[in-house]
C-alpha positions, 0 to 999 in steps of 0.5 A: 620947565616953565621959566615964566608963570602964566595964569589961565586968564593970560592964556587967552592972549595966545589962544583967543578961543580959550576962556581963561576963567572957565578953564580955571573953574573947570580945573578946580572943580573937575580936573584937579579932583579937589572936591574928592581929595582925601586930605582935604579935611586936614589940609588946614593943619599944614604949615605955610611960613609967611616969610617963605612966601612972596609976590610970585609963587610957583606951583609944581606937582611931582611923584616922589614915590609910586602912587604918591603925588606931591604939590610943591609951592616955591617962592620965585624970589628965592630962585631955588635957594633957602630964604632966611 
């Protein structure tokens, strides 16, 4: 489990041969399959509550059932607790 989030451009510090911007673009355009995502059309209908967002967010993917992948976005400031 990551305890400190690192964006792709920050990885360049540890891997000088890596182009962070290119990695980010390749992930979005090819590795994540975003353009072929079946739910893309109705993604604008999903709910995001501004009071649950903060300066730092975590993104994780998990398979809760066979064949279904979920992306979970959490507010780092809440430290896993409910924000009120």
